[in-house]
SEKEKOL-68226 format. One line per field, with one value per residue (C-alpha): residue number from 1; residue in one letter; x, y, z. Coordinates in steps of 0.2 Angstrom, whole numbers, plus 5000, padded with zeros to 4 digits. Layout:
BEGIN
pos c(NUM,...) $
code c(A,...) $
xx c(X,...) $
yy c(Y,...) $
zz c(Z,...) $
END
This chain:
BEGIN
pos c(1,2,3,4,5,6,7,8,9,10,11,12,13,14,15,16,17,18,19,20,21,22,23,24,25,26,27,28,29,30,31,32,33,34,35,36,37,38,39,40,41,42,43,44,45,46,47,48,49,50,51,52,53,54,55,56,57,58,59,60,61,62,63,64,65,66,67,68,69,70,71,72,73,74,75,76,77,78,79,80,81,82,83,84,85,86,87,88,89,90,91,92,93,94,95,96,97,98,99,100,101,102,103,104,105,106,107,108,109,110,111,112,113,114,115,116,117,118,119,120,121,122,123,124,125,126,127,128,129,130,131,132,133,134,135,136,137,138,139,140,141,142,143,144,145,146,147,148,149,150,151,152,153,154,155,156,157,158,159,160,161,162,163,164,165,166,167,168,169,170,171,172,173,174,175,176,177,178,179,180,181,182,183,184,185,186,187,188,189,190,191,192,193,194,195,196,197,198,199,200,201,202,203,204,205,206,207,208,209,210,211,212,213,214,215,216,217,218,219,220,221,222,223,224,225,226,227,228,229,230,231,232,233,234,235,236,237,238,239,240,241,242,243,244,245,246,247,248,249,250,251,252,253,254,255,256,257,258,259,260,261,262,263,264,265,266,267,268,269,270,271,272,273,274,275,276,277,278,279,280,281,282,283,284,285,286,287,288,289,290,291,292,293,294,295,296,297,298,299,300,301,302,303,304,305,306,307,308,309,310,311,312,313,314,315,316,317,318,319,320,321,322,323,324,325,326,327,328,329,330,331,332,333,334,335,336,337,338,339,340,341,342,343,344,345,346,347,348,349,350,351,352,353,354,355,356,357,358,359,360,361,362,363,364,365,366,367,368,369,370,371,372,373,374,375,376,377,378,379,380,381,382,383,384,385,386,387,388,389,390,391,392,393,394,395,396,397,398,399,400,401,402,403,404,405,406,407,408,409,410,411,412,413,414,415,416,417,418,419,420,421,422,423,424,425,426,427,428,429,430,431,432,433,434,435,436,437,438,439,440,441,442,443,444,445,446,447,448,449,450,451,452,453,454,455,456,457,458,459,460,461,462,463,464,465,466,467,468,469,470,471,472,473,474,475,476,477,478,479,480,481,482,483,484,485,486,487,488,489,490,491,492,493,494,495,496,497,498,499,500,501,502,503,504,505,506,507,508,509,510,511,512,513,514,515,516,517,518,519,520,521,522,523,524,525,526,527,528,529,530,531,532,533,534,535,536,537,538,539,540,541,542,543,544,545,546,547,548,549,550,551,552,553,554,555,556,557,558,559,560,561,562,563,564,565,566,567,568,569,570,571,572,573,574,575,576,577,578,579,580,581,582,583,584,585,586,587,588,589,590,591,592,593,594,595,596,597,598,599,600,601,602,603,604,605,606,607,608,609,610,611,612,613,614,615,616,617,618,619,620,621,622,623,624,625,626,627,628,629,630,631,632,633,634,635,636,637,638,639,640,641,642,643,644,645,646,647,648,649,650,651,652,653,654,655,656,657,658,659,660,661,662,663,664,665,666,667,668,669,670,671,672,673,674,675,676,677,678,679,680,681,682,683,684,685,686,687,688,689,690,691,692,693,694,695,696,697,698,699,700,701,702,703,704,705,706,707,708,709,710,711,712,713,714,715,716,717,718,719,720,721,722,723,724,725,726,727,728,729,730,731,732,733,734,735,736,737,738,739,740,741,742,743,744,745,746,747,748,749,750,751,752,753,754,755,756,757,758,759,760,761,762,763,764,765,766,767,768,769,770,771,772,773,774,775,776,777,778,779,780,781,782,783,784,785,786,787,788,789,790,791,792,793,794,795,796,797,798,799,800,801,802,803,804,805,806,807,808,809,810,811,812,813,814,815) $
code c(X,X,X,X,X,X,X,X,X,X,X,X,X,X,X,X,X,X,X,X,X,X,X,X,X,X,X,X,X,X,X,X,X,X,X,X,X,X,X,X,X,X,X,X,X,X,X,X,X,X,X,X,X,X,X,X,X,X,X,X,X,X,X,X,X,X,X,X,X,X,X,X,X,X,X,X,X,X,X,X,X,X,X,X,X,X,X,X,X,X,X,X,X,X,X,X,X,X,X,X,X,X,X,X,X,X,X,X,X,X,X,X,X,X,X,X,X,X,X,X,X,X,X,X,X,X,X,X,X,X,X,X,X,X,X,X,X,X,X,X,X,X,X,X,X,X,X,X,X,X,X,X,X,X,X,X,X,X,X,X,X,X,X,X,X,X,X,X,X,X,X,X,X,X,X,X,X,X,X,X,X,X,X,X,X,X,X,X,X,X,X,X,X,X,X,X,X,X,X,X,X,X,X,X,X,X,X,X,X,X,X,X,X,X,X,X,X,X,X,X,X,X,X,X,X,X,X,X,X,X,X,X,X,X,X,X,X,X,X,X,X,X,X,X,X,X,X,X,X,X,X,X,X,X,X,X,X,X,X,X,X,X,X,X,X,X,X,X,X,X,X,X,X,X,X,X,X,X,X,X,X,X,X,X,X,X,X,X,X,X,X,X,X,X,X,X,X,X,X,X,X,X,X,X,X,X,X,X,X,X,X,X,X,X,X,X,X,X,X,X,X,X,X,X,X,X,X,X,X,X,X,X,X,X,X,X,X,X,X,X,X,X,X,X,X,X,X,X,X,X,X,X,X,X,X,X,X,X,X,X,X,X,X,X,X,X,X,X,X,X,X,X,X,X,X,X,X,X,X,X,X,X,X,X,X,X,X,X,X,X,X,X,X,X,X,X,X,X,X,X,X,X,X,X,X,X,X,X,X,X,X,X,X,X,X,X,X,X,X,X,X,X,X,X,X,X,X,X,X,X,X,X,X,X,X,X,X,X,X,X,X,X,X,X,X,X,X,X,X,X,X,X,X,X,X,X,X,X,X,X,X,X,X,X,X,X,X,X,X,X,X,X,X,X,X,X,X,X,X,X,X,X,X,X,X,X,X,X,X,X,X,X,X,X,X,X,X,X,X,X,X,X,X,X,X,X,X,X,X,X,X,X,X,X,X,X,X,X,X,X,X,X,X,X,X,X,X,X,X,X,X,X,X,X,X,X,X,X,X,X,X,X,X,X,X,X,X,X,X,X,X,X,X,X,X,X,X,X,X,X,X,X,X,X,X,X,X,X,X,X,X,X,X,X,X,X,X,X,X,X,X,X,X,X,X,X,X,X,X,X,X,X,X,X,X,X,X,X,X,X,X,X,X,X,X,X,X,X,X,X,X,X,X,X,X,X,X,X,X,X,X,X,X,X,X,X,X,X,X,X,X,X,X,X,X,X,X,X,X,X,X,X,X,X,X,X,X,X,X,X,X,X,X,X,X,X,X,X,X,X,X,X,X,X,X,X,X,X,X,X,X,X,X,X,X,X,X,X,X,X,X,X,X,X,X,X,X,X,X,X,X,X,X,X,X,X,X,X,X,X,X,X,X,X,X,X,X,X,X,X,X,X,X,X,X,X,X,X,X,X,X,X,X,X,X,X,X,X,X,X,X,X,X,X,X,X,X,X,X,X,X,X,X,X,X,X,X,X,X,X,X,X,X,X,X,X,X,X,X,X,X,X,X,X,X,X,X,X,X,X,X,X,X,X,X,X,X,X,X,X,X,X,X,X,X,X,X,X,X,X,X,X,X,X,X,X,X,X,X,X,X,X,X,X,X,X,X,X,X,X,X,X,X,X,X) $
xx c(4992,5003,5015,5016,5020,5033,5041,5041,5049,5062,5066,5068,5080,5090,5092,5097,5110,5118,5119,5132,5122,5106,5114,5121,5105,5094,5105,5105,5086,5083,5092,5083,5066,5069,5073,5058,5047,5054,5051,5034,5029,5034,5024,5009,5009,5012,5004,4992,4984,4967,4967,4959,4944,4926,4926,4943,4942,4929,4940,4949,4960,4953,4967,4967,4977,4986,4992,5000,5011,5014,5006,4995,4991,4988,4977,4960,4951,4937,4924,4930,4928,4910,4906,4913,4903,4887,4887,4881,4893,4902,4894,4904,4919,4928,4942,4957,4973,4987,4992,5003,4996,5004,4997,4999,4993,5005,5023,5030,5022,5021,5020,5006,5004,4985,4973,4959,4945,4927,4914,4911,4929,4927,4910,4918,4932,4920,4928,4920,4929,4933,4928,4915,4908,4913,4910,4892,4887,4886,4903,4913,4903,4909,4904,4902,4910,4929,4930,4944,4946,4962,4972,4974,4993,4990,4977,4988,5004,4998,4982,4986,4971,4959,4941,4936,4945,4929,4920,4935,4944,4962,4973,4978,4987,4981,4963,4951,4945,4933,4938,4923,4932,4947,4950,4955,4973,4975,4968,4979,4975,4975,4993,5002,5000,4992,4987,4972,4958,4948,4934,4938,4928,4924,4916,4931,4950,4951,4955,4967,4985,4987,4994,4981,4981,4963,4953,4939,4936,4953,4945,4933,4946,4947,4965,4970,4972,4977,4964,4966,4951,4946,4930,4920,4913,4895,4892,4894,4902,4919,4934,4934,4916,4918,4933,4924,4909,4921,4931,4915,4912,4930,4928,4912,4921,4936,4923,4915,4930,4944,4955,4957,4953,4961,4970,4964,4957,4952,4962,4955,4968,4963,4968,4978,4989,4991,4997,5009,5016,5029,5037,5028,5042,5056,5047,5043,5062,5067,5055,5062,5080,5075,5067,5084,5092,5080,5083,5102,5099,5088,5102,5115,5104,5100,5118,5120,5106,5114,5130,5121,5111,5128,5133,5116,5117,5119,5105,5093,5099,5095,5078,5075,5081,5069,5054,5053,5045,5052,5037,5039,5057,5053,5040,5052,5065,5053,5047,5064,5067,5050,5054,5071,5063,5050,5063,5073,5057,5054,5071,5069,5053,5064,5076,5062,5055,5072,5075,5058,5061,5077,5068,5055,5069,5078,5062,5066,5058,5045,5041,5022,5012,5028,5018,5007,5022,5023,5020,5002,4992,4995,5014,5014,5004,5016,5031,5023,5019,5036,5044,5034,5037,5055,5057,5048,5059,5076,5071,5063,5079,5089,5075,5073,5091,5093,5078,5086,5101,5112,5109,5123,5137,5130,5129,5146,5157,5168,5161,5162,5159,5172,5161,5144,5137,5138,5120,5122,5137,5129,5115,5127,5135,5119,5115,5132,5129,5112,5119,5133,5121,5108,5122,5129,5112,5111,5129,5126,5110,5117,5132,5121,5112,5128,5135,5118,5118,5136,5132,5117,5129,5140,5127,5130,5114,5118,5122,5135,5126,5140,5137,5120,5106,5088,5072,5054,5044,5025,5018,4999,4988,4978,4994,5003,4990,4999,5015,5024,5021,5028,5043,5046,5047,5059,5070,5072,5075,5088,5098,5098,5103,5117,5124,5126,5144,5149,5136,5144,5128,5109,5095,5077,5067,5049,5055,5071,5078,5074,5059,5045,5036,5039,5028,5025,5021,5015,5024,5025,5040,5038,5038,5038,5023,5018,5020,5002,4986,4985,5004,5007,5024,5028,5043,5047,5046,5055,5054,5070,5080,5095,5108,5100,5112,5127,5120,5116,5132,5123,5134,5130,5132,5129,5121,5119,5110,5096,5099,5090,5085,5074,5058,5040,5043,5058,5060,5052,5066,5069,5083,5082,5092,5104,5091,5079,5093,5098,5080,5074,5090,5103,5112,5109,5111,5095,5100,5088,5075,5057,5045,5028,5022,5004,4999,5005,4993,5005,5018,5033,5049,5067,5079,5095,5104,5106,5111,5117,5104,5098,5091,5074,5063,5076,5095,5090,5079,5084,5083,5068,5064,5067,5063,5068,5061,5065,5053,5055,5044,5032,5032,5026,5021,5030,5049,5063,5078,5095,5110,5128,5139,5158,5156,5142,5126,5115,5124,5117,5099,5094,5102,5092,5076,5079,5081,5064,5056,5064,5055,5038,5036,5022,5031,5038,5051,5050,5058,5075,5088,5104,5105,5115,5101,5089,5100,5101,5083,5080,5090,5083,5074,5088,5099,5088,5086,5105,5108,5095,5101,5119,5115,5106,5120,5133,5122,5121,5140,5143,5131,5138,5156,5150,5141,5156,5167,5155,5154,5173,5176,5164,5172,5189,5183,5174,5189,5203,5206,5207,5219,5230,5232,5236,5249,5256,5259,5268,5255,5262,5253,5251,5242,5230,5228,5224,5212,5201,5202,5198,5183,5176,5180,5172,5155,5158,5162,5146,5136,5145,5141,5123,5121,5129,5117,5102,5108,5109,5090,5088,5097,5083,5070,5079,5085,5070,5077,5095,5102,5118,5121,5115,5107,5121,5135,5151,5162,5149,5146,5165,5171,5158,5160,5178,5174,5163,5176,5190,5178,5174,5193,5196,5182,5189,5207,5205,5198,5210,5225,5219,5218,5237,5241,5233,5245,5244,5249,5235,5222,5226,5227,5210,5203) $
yy c(5074,5074,5087,5077,5061,5070,5077,5059,5052,5065,5064,5045,5047,5060,5049,5034,5045,5049,5033,5039,5053,5043,5029,5041,5051,5035,5027,5043,5045,5026,5027,5042,5036,5018,5024,5035,5021,5009,5020,5026,5007,5005,5021,5015,4998,5004,5021,5024,5007,5004,4990,4974,4976,4983,5002,5002,5020,5015,5003,5007,4998,4999,5000,5005,5020,5016,5033,5028,5015,5028,5015,5023,5006,4992,4977,4976,4963,4952,4962,4978,4972,4966,4983,4992,4979,4982,5001,5004,5017,5006,4997,4982,4978,4961,4955,4943,4936,4929,4911,4897,4880,4863,4856,4837,4823,4824,4818,4832,4842,4860,4876,4888,4906,4908,4920,4917,4928,4933,4926,4942,4945,4943,4952,4967,4968,4966,4950,4935,4918,4914,4896,4890,4902,4913,4909,4908,4919,4905,4897,4907,4900,4887,4869,4874,4863,4866,4875,4884,4895,4894,4905,4903,4900,4886,4878,4877,4873,4860,4853,4856,4868,4854,4860,4844,4850,4859,4851,4839,4838,4843,4841,4857,4856,4838,4842,4840,4856,4856,4867,4878,4891,4898,4917,4926,4926,4945,4944,4947,4950,4968,4967,4953,4938,4923,4906,4901,4908,4899,4906,4912,4906,4919,4906,4894,4893,4877,4887,4900,4898,4912,4905,4906,4902,4898,4892,4901,4914,4922,4927,4939,4949,4966,4968,4954,4962,4951,4955,4966,4973,4980,4990,4997,5015,5018,5027,5046,5044,5053,5046,5061,5059,5040,5043,5056,5043,5029,5039,5043,5024,5022,5035,5027,5010,5019,5025,5008,4998,5009,4994,4988,5002,5017,5027,5016,5026,5021,5025,5023,5022,5021,5003,5010,5021,5006,4994,5007,5013,5026,5021,5036,5049,5038,5033,5051,5055,5042,5049,5066,5058,5049,5065,5074,5060,5062,5081,5078,5066,5079,5093,5080,5077,5095,5099,5085,5093,5110,5103,5094,5109,5119,5105,5107,5126,5126,5113,5124,5140,5133,5128,5145,5153,5141,5148,5137,5147,5147,5138,5124,5122,5121,5108,5098,5099,5095,5080,5073,5076,5068,5053,5052,5053,5039,5027,5031,5028,5011,5005,5013,5003,4987,4993,4996,4979,4971,4982,4978,4959,4962,4971,4957,4944,4954,4954,4968,4965,4977,4984,4983,4976,4970,4957,4972,4981,4979,4987,4990,5003,5017,5014,5013,5029,5037,5032,5038,5055,5057,5052,5066,5079,5075,5076,5093,5098,5094,5099,5116,5126,5118,5120,5139,5142,5132,5140,5157,5154,5169,5166,5178,5170,5152,5152,5159,5147,5140,5151,5144,5152,5151,5144,5142,5158,5167,5163,5145,5144,5152,5140,5125,5133,5134,5116,5110,5121,5113,5096,5098,5106,5092,5079,5088,5087,5068,5065,5073,5064,5047,5051,5055,5039,5029,5036,5033,5015,5013,5020,5008,4994,4999,4997,4984,4973,4966,4948,4940,4935,4925,4907,4906,4895,4899,4891,4892,4877,4878,4863,4860,4862,4847,4836,4845,4851,4850,4859,4843,4837,4854,4853,4835,4840,4855,4847,4832,4843,4853,4838,4830,4846,4849,4832,4835,4837,4855,4862,4874,4879,4878,4888,4892,4908,4913,4928,4932,4949,4960,4949,4961,4947,4953,4949,4963,4959,4971,4969,4976,4978,4969,4981,4997,5008,5014,5033,5034,5022,5022,5019,5003,4996,4984,4976,4965,4947,4931,4913,4905,4889,4889,4890,4904,4918,4907,4902,4920,4928,4939,4946,4945,4960,4952,4937,4920,4912,4899,4881,4865,4866,4881,4872,4874,4866,4877,4896,4906,4916,4930,4939,4957,4968,4982,4996,4989,4989,5007,5013,5004,5000,5014,5014,4996,4978,4971,4953,4946,4958,4952,4957,4950,4948,4953,4940,4926,4929,4940,4926,4934,4930,4933,4942,4931,4939,4955,4954,4967,4976,4968,4978,4969,4980,4988,4993,5012,5011,5012,4996,4996,4986,4967,4952,4934,4919,4900,4891,4876,4886,4894,4883,4890,4880,4891,4893,4899,4887,4895,4885,4891,4882,4880,4882,4888,4886,4883,4867,4861,4865,4849,4839,4849,4847,4828,4828,4837,4825,4810,4816,4820,4815,4827,4842,4855,4868,4885,4902,4894,4908,4913,4926,4937,4936,4942,4956,4960,4959,4972,4985,4980,4996,5008,4997,4998,5017,5018,5007,5016,5033,5027,5021,5036,5047,5037,5038,5057,5058,5049,5059,5076,5070,5066,5083,5093,5083,5085,5104,5106,5094,5104,5120,5114,5108,5125,5135,5126,5141,5152,5140,5139,5158,5158,5145,5153,5170,5161,5153,5138,5121,5125,5141,5132,5119,5132,5141,5126,5118,5135,5137,5119,5121,5138,5130,5115,5126,5137,5121,5113,5129,5129,5111,5112,5126,5116,5100,5110,5112,5094,5087,5094,5085,5068,5069,5059,5044,5046,5037,5043,5057,5075,5081,5094,5082,5092,5078,5074,5092,5095,5078,5075,5092,5088,5072,5081,5094,5081,5072,5088,5092,5076,5079,5096,5090,5077,5089,5102,5090,5087,5105,5107,5095,5106,5110,5129,5127,5114,5124,5140,5131,5124,5141) $
zz c(4722,4706,4713,4729,4719,4710,4726,4733,4718,4717,4735,4735,4720,4729,4745,4734,4725,4742,4751,4763,4769,4769,4780,4793,4794,4795,4808,4819,4818,4820,4837,4843,4837,4843,4860,4861,4855,4867,4882,4876,4875,4893,4898,4887,4895,4913,4914,4900,4895,4905,4917,4911,4921,4918,4921,4930,4934,4947,4956,4972,4985,5002,5016,5034,5039,5054,5060,5076,5066,5052,5040,5027,5019,5031,5030,5037,5049,5045,5056,5049,5031,5035,5042,5027,5016,5024,5025,5007,5003,4990,4976,4980,4991,4990,5000,4997,5005,4995,4999,4993,4986,4983,4967,4966,4956,4941,4939,4950,4964,4960,4970,4964,4970,4974,4982,4994,4990,4994,4983,4975,4970,4951,4950,4960,4947,4932,4926,4919,4917,4899,4903,4916,4929,4944,4962,4969,4984,4996,4991,5003,5018,5030,5024,5006,4992,4989,4972,4962,4947,4939,4927,4908,4910,4923,4913,4897,4906,4918,4910,4891,4889,4890,4892,4900,4916,4921,4935,4938,4955,4957,4973,4982,4999,5000,4998,4982,4974,4959,4945,4940,4929,4919,4919,4903,4899,4902,4920,4935,4953,4959,4966,4958,4947,4954,4946,4956,4967,4980,4991,5008,5022,5036,5047,5049,5049,5039,5022,5030,5032,5045,5061,5075,5093,5097,5081,5072,5085,5081,5064,5074,5082,5075,5079,5068,5051,5036,5023,5007,4999,4982,4980,4966,4968,4964,4947,4949,4966,4966,4976,4988,4993,4995,5005,5016,5019,5023,5035,5044,5046,5052,5065,5071,5073,5082,5095,5096,5098,5105,5110,5092,5081,5090,5077,5063,5048,5030,5014,4997,4983,4964,4959,4944,4956,4967,4954,4946,4963,4963,4946,4936,4940,4934,4918,4914,4918,4906,4893,4894,4892,4876,4870,4872,4863,4849,4849,4848,4833,4825,4827,4819,4804,4802,4801,4788,4778,4779,4773,4759,4755,4752,4740,4731,4729,4711,4708,4719,4710,4693,4699,4705,4689,4680,4690,4705,4719,4737,4744,4731,4735,4754,4751,4741,4754,4768,4759,4758,4776,4781,4770,4779,4796,4791,4785,4802,4811,4803,4808,4825,4827,4824,4837,4849,4847,4850,4865,4873,4870,4880,4893,4896,4896,4909,4919,4931,4948,4954,4936,4936,4921,4912,4902,4895,4888,4869,4852,4848,4838,4850,4849,4830,4829,4841,4831,4815,4823,4830,4813,4804,4817,4818,4799,4800,4815,4808,4790,4792,4795,4782,4770,4774,4772,4756,4747,4747,4736,4729,4711,4705,4715,4714,4695,4692,4684,4697,4711,4729,4745,4759,4772,4764,4771,4787,4791,4788,4798,4812,4812,4812,4827,4836,4832,4839,4855,4857,4855,4867,4880,4879,4880,4895,4904,4900,4905,4922,4925,4921,4931,4946,4944,4942,4958,4967,4962,4967,4984,4985,4981,4995,5009,5021,5021,5038,5031,5019,5003,4996,4992,4999,4991,4996,4993,5000,5007,5012,5021,5017,5033,5029,5030,5043,5055,5071,5077,5080,5062,5056,5067,5062,5044,5045,5058,5047,5032,5040,5046,5029,5020,5033,5030,5011,5004,5002,5015,5028,5037,5035,5043,5041,5043,5040,5029,5020,5020,5005,4999,5004,5013,5031,5046,5058,5077,5090,5107,5124,5136,5153,5167,5156,5154,5137,5133,5130,5131,5112,5109,5099,5097,5083,5075,5060,5066,5061,5067,5064,5066,5078,5064,5054,5059,5055,5039,5034,5041,5053,5066,5085,5095,5112,5121,5112,5098,5099,5102,5100,5118,5115,5113,5119,5136,5140,5144,5131,5123,5110,5101,5096,5084,5088,5083,5096,5109,5106,5106,5122,5132,5126,5143,5150,5145,5137,5140,5153,5150,5144,5131,5126,5108,5108,5094,5106,5120,5129,5133,5141,5132,5139,5128,5126,5112,5101,5083,5070,5060,5044,5029,5027,5017,5005,5005,5005,5020,5038,5048,5059,5075,5072,5084,5081,5090,5089,5077,5089,5101,5088,5072,5055,5040,5028,5029,5018,5019,5019,5014,5014,5003,4999,4980,4967,4977,4962,4959,4975,4972,4963,4978,4991,4981,4981,5000,5002,4991,5000,5016,5007,4989,4987,4994,4981,4984,4975,4972,4971,4971,4978,4991,4979,4966,4980,4983,4965,4962,4977,4967,4949,4947,4951,4941,4926,4927,4928,4914,4902,4907,4904,4887,4882,4888,4879,4863,4865,4868,4852,4842,4849,4845,4827,4826,4831,4820,4805,4807,4809,4795,4784,4789,4784,4767,4764,4770,4760,4750,4765,4774,4759,4758,4777,4775,4759,4769,4783,4795,4804,4805,4824,4820,4809,4822,4835,4824,4820,4837,4845,4835,4839,4857,4858,4852,4864,4879,4877,4876,4891,4901,4896,4899,4917,4922,4915,4924,4940,4940,4933,4948,4959,4949,4950,4968,4973,4963,4971,4986,4995,4983,4981,4965,4964,4968,4965,4958,4945,4940,4938,4931,4917,4909,4908,4899,4887,4884,4880,4868,4860,4859,4850,4838,4834,4833,4820,4806,4812,4810,4792,4789,4793,4779,4766,4752,4749,4730,4727,4737,4727,4710,4714,4713) $
END
């Protein structure tokens, strides 16, 4: 311990005596360690941290596997859910369906995202409220008291965290609900964050928002699938065995109910995998990228240590001459390296903390478990481990080199080597080649992501997103029970908004493009037989107002738009998209043809128009079948308002809100965004990947440039005597310039070639994250090596230019 204390004290004094070296090394290590800590924090929060449920490894999502529609994760129907619940294969299975609620009773009405759940929802997840109780078994039956459990955030935000709220009544959708519990702050629903949960009644439709055509009996139709389900496996039961038993049950239901369950299987997905989704490959790629940045930083610091070791040759030689063993010297030098790495890690932790705060503030859409990302004990342990390993990594080779001094040469008065030793120079060259190769890999990876994102940005979404304001409105069924009441509200709202100054057009639709809230409807084509008895045709469905296409800037291919005369007493009409026209009527005019939407009791609708395809799911997905019908013929209680303006649309938002409140003072609007923001949110993940890889590649480029400059500058300092002799016997400055630049470019060129070859294989790995560009894109693989070569040329030219200014007489006199 005494010798360790001496090593620490000596190492600290050595770092303080060389502030320039220490600052540069700590900065490089802080950047590398900070980037690794930040990305590991994301991986820890998203991938590694257990879900906040009891025994989360036993939780699975239960989906139907609709093979005919190629939908491996579809909702389930109430009768199917009951069959799955009563078969005994699963320990528990709970169902839920997301819903919107209007919370009134305060100064301002507020929209709250909620979930309708079966009574065993919280017990299935293994979560107990932090205040109050969970639902009782009979509270999801028709006629039971209306009760609600609220989130910790809603409890504190709206009700000031008052415990007296328990057993009090709050107004939701115009009806009174008794608050019976508050969930813990870390609790979230299985798929997205909600703020309240109410029991779902299987026996009546009064608590459901799903549009129906015939009352409670609709809930018993097996073909009407709108439920999601989460289940807990029995102890000791594996996912595969549970999947096999549930598939047997699904097969039995398929035989019993061929009309509704033909081609309908079952799919169990671990809840953690469901929540994380397909983000794992991207996060691991980013982790590899920051690992490369850290390696580049280590190579840089190792080069600095080699240069510093050359300056300490006499000190080390004296210590050897006085009896210090090689192991003792290596331990001392590694102690200094680890101390340097720990200091860099400490500053890196600060950089990671700042970076994570920026990430949370950016709030990238579709990044799961964002609120669970932070610096905890695991992250601190990771940072400490990385710091120690980094110190050993970049300090070992310089320590081995420095611990073998040539005593005879080093202790001679005035002696100096020309280059600090061939072995040491070879090591520095290898480190530079490594830096350049790793940088080239990062540059090409970032270049591919940038080009992919640019290609994504060039995709035509099928509408004009400029100067469009959007907002959501959900009418409570207790207040707007009849279709005429719903139509009255929206018609009045559209007219009032259209009359506002600065409004060009206003429309409404059940779903906005790129919001992942699409409604799918099955349909048949009148007079055309299906290819097989089990064939199911389905399309993305929209109920829209007459001016929706004009407000959105969606182009017409043929036919007409809807008008105010397209009402329930007139001819039932529909508009299809161009993909649907090309698939079913490639060589004929679809206008005048008829289709029937299955969910609407098979009412035949005449096709009156064809519009251009719209990217509804994502910009990188092909447009599917799309059908539009007039909301005047089929009213929906929830609609998105679309307002095209002449100037900044967000300035109009307060005025539009006031117009809604003027119609109904208890009706809130929510999700107020511009259409440009919605488009931006739809590409937030690829934008984040591109941005992070671009930052990492830029850091790597700077570190590599500094590394090349440092090596060449050190070489010039060590070779001043040699350069002086060359110039004294007739070498021109241009000859010296070529010699120094040539040496630097040789190292850089080797690194570039290695990096390009490695990136060629890297491109195959990241190809799954690219859009519109190959993982071996020629322009990227040619252009970015040129950039790195030019940066390397500049890094070599600066010290080479200084070498040409060496005065031969001064250089020779110094010897």
